[in-house]
N, C-alpha and C positions, 0 to 999 in steps of 0.2 A: 469392570464393565463400566459402573459409576465414574470411579475416577479419569474413565478415556475420557467422557461424555464430556466434564469437568473441564478435563485438559483443552479439548479444541474449542469450548466457549471462552477459554481464558485465550487462546490464541485467538482466536476471533477479537476480542475484545484489544487484546494486543495490537492487533491490525489497523485498527481501526484507530484507535488512541496514533498511531505512528505518523497515518494520515491526517490525523486531525493537527496535529502539531506540524504537519506540513503544509497544509491547508490555511493557516494562520495567516503565512507570510505571503500575503498577494503577489509578490513579486516572482510568483515560482508559478502563477500559473497559466501563463502561454509557456509556460517549458514543454516543450512534445514531449509525448512517452512513444510514439510511434514514428517510423522514419516514411516519411512520402513514398508514395506507389505500393509500400510494402506493407501488407496486413501482419505477417510473422515476425517481421525483423520487428520486434522493438529495444527502445531505450529507455524500458521498462528499472535501468541500473542507476536510472539518477533519481530515482527513490529513494536507495540507498544513503546514497550522498547528500539530499536534501536533510533526510533526516539526520544524519550524521554530524551537518552543520549545525540545526536545528536545535537538537536533543541529544551530544553524545551516551549521553548515561540508557535512555529508550534504546537509543541505534544499540549499544551492549548487551541490554537485556531481551531483545531483542533474536536473540542467535542463540537462546535457548529454543527456542523454537525452529528451529528450521536448521537445515542439516547445510550450514556454512563453516567448517571446520577452518578454514584459514582465515576467519575475520575478513572477509571482501564487501565493502558496500556493494560491487556489483554484483554478486552472490546475493544478500540479502534483499536488495532491491527488486531483483529478480525473484525472487520466492515470494515476496509482499504481493506481487505483478501475479504471479499465476493463482496465488492461494484467492485474492480478489476476484481474479477470473471467473474462475469454478466458483465463487459464491454467487458472481453475478447470472453465470448461466443458468446455473438453479432457479434464481428469479426469472428466469426470460430476459433478461434487460441486452441489448444492443451491445454487445460487447465493440463492433467495432465504429461505434461514435464517440468514444471514450480516446483522443490523441492526445490531450494536455492534461496537466496538473490541472487545470479547471475545470475541465471536463469530468474528470473523476471524483473530485471536490464536490459540484454539483448534481454529478448521481447519488454519492453518499448522503450528503445532505438531505435530496428529494426522500433519497427512502429512512432518513431521521436514523441514520445509523454512524450520523459524524458529531463530534463533540467539539464546539467550537469556543467554551467556556474557556479561560484562563488556567492555566497546567501550572 
């Protein structure tokens, strides 16, 4: 049981680290994670693509935590987004207000769960 909890905390840290890397490039902040007019149809796969551009080693490392056997940035991006949504819902955060990468960065920064220092 202890090892399972430790792994879960490590996964959380790795996801927050991945988003931190993406957030450090302010040119990404205006990229939409949601499609206009549809709450459920998200373009969250872009998180995987942006991470792959910014930090390929961290991108590859994250596949250990999610079931993305094909090495797809789409699978990884959607997995990161889904993981964050579960976290946000558990903290009673309005997930509908998160539409862009910038919104995601601001929310995590507000929660003090984002690492802005150089890696």
